[in-house]
N, C-alpha and C positions, 0 to 999 in steps of 0.2 A: 414594410413587407413588399411594397412596390419596387424598391431598389433591389431587393434580393431576387425578385422575379426578373427584373431587367438584367442583372448580372448573369443569372442563369441562362436567360435567352441569348445574351451576347456570347456566352461560352459555346452554346449549341450552334449559333451562327458561325462562329470561328471554325468549329469542327466541320460543319457542312461546307463552308467555303474552301477549306483545305482539301477536302475530299473531291469536290467538283473541280478545283484548280488542278489538282494532280491528274484527275481523269481527263480533263480537257487537254493538258499538256501531253499526255500519253497518246490521246486520239489525234492531235495535230501532228505530232511527231517531230516538230522542229525544236532545235535547241533554244531559239529565241523565245518561243512560246513557253518553254519550261522555265526559262529565266524570269519571264514576266509573271508566271504563276507563282514562283518562289518569292519574288519581290512582293507580290500582292499578299501572299500568305504572311510574310514578315510584317508588312504594314498592319494587317488585321490583328495579328498576335500582339504587336506593340500597342496598338490602340486599345485592345481589350485589357492588357496589363495596366495601361494608364487609367482606364475607366474604373477598374477595380481599386487602384490606388486612390483615385479621387473620391470614389464612393466611401472608401475607408476613412479618409480624412474628414469627410462631411457626415459621418455617422451620427454625431451627437448634436447636430443643428436642431432637429425638432425637439429633442429633450431640453436643450438650453432655452429654447423659446417658450416651452410650456412650463417647465419647473423653475426657471430663473426669471421668467418674464422679459427675456432679452429681445431686442430688435433683431432683424435679420443680419445686419452687419456684426453686431456684438455676438450673436449666436455662431456665425461663421468663424469669427476669431476664437471664440471659446472652444468650438469643436476642434479647430486646428491645434490649440494648446493642449487639449485633452489627449489627442492622438500623437502628439510629438514624441518620437522615439518608441512608440508602442503600436506601430502599424500592423504587426503580425497578428495580434489577438483579435482586433476587430475584423480583419480581412478573413480570418478563419470563420468568424461568425457569418460573414456574407456568403462564403463558399459552402457552408454546411446546409 
């Protein structure tokens, strides 16, 4: 549940950062400021996509630890195996 809230908050943070970045670039009026704002927006979007992907890959770590009695390293490996090639379905779970 905490991961879902974290992903949702990061998406909200991306939207807010994009809005403020564009508003700041418009207020400053310089092309360099607009370029910096766009680069910052690209970095934030890329980071958010990476975090959603990583959260998707680590979806089954707690389940593997509880139901299979695995250690943290074994649970990480098992979660990675379970989501191999199936990243779409768990990521929709996170975004819903």
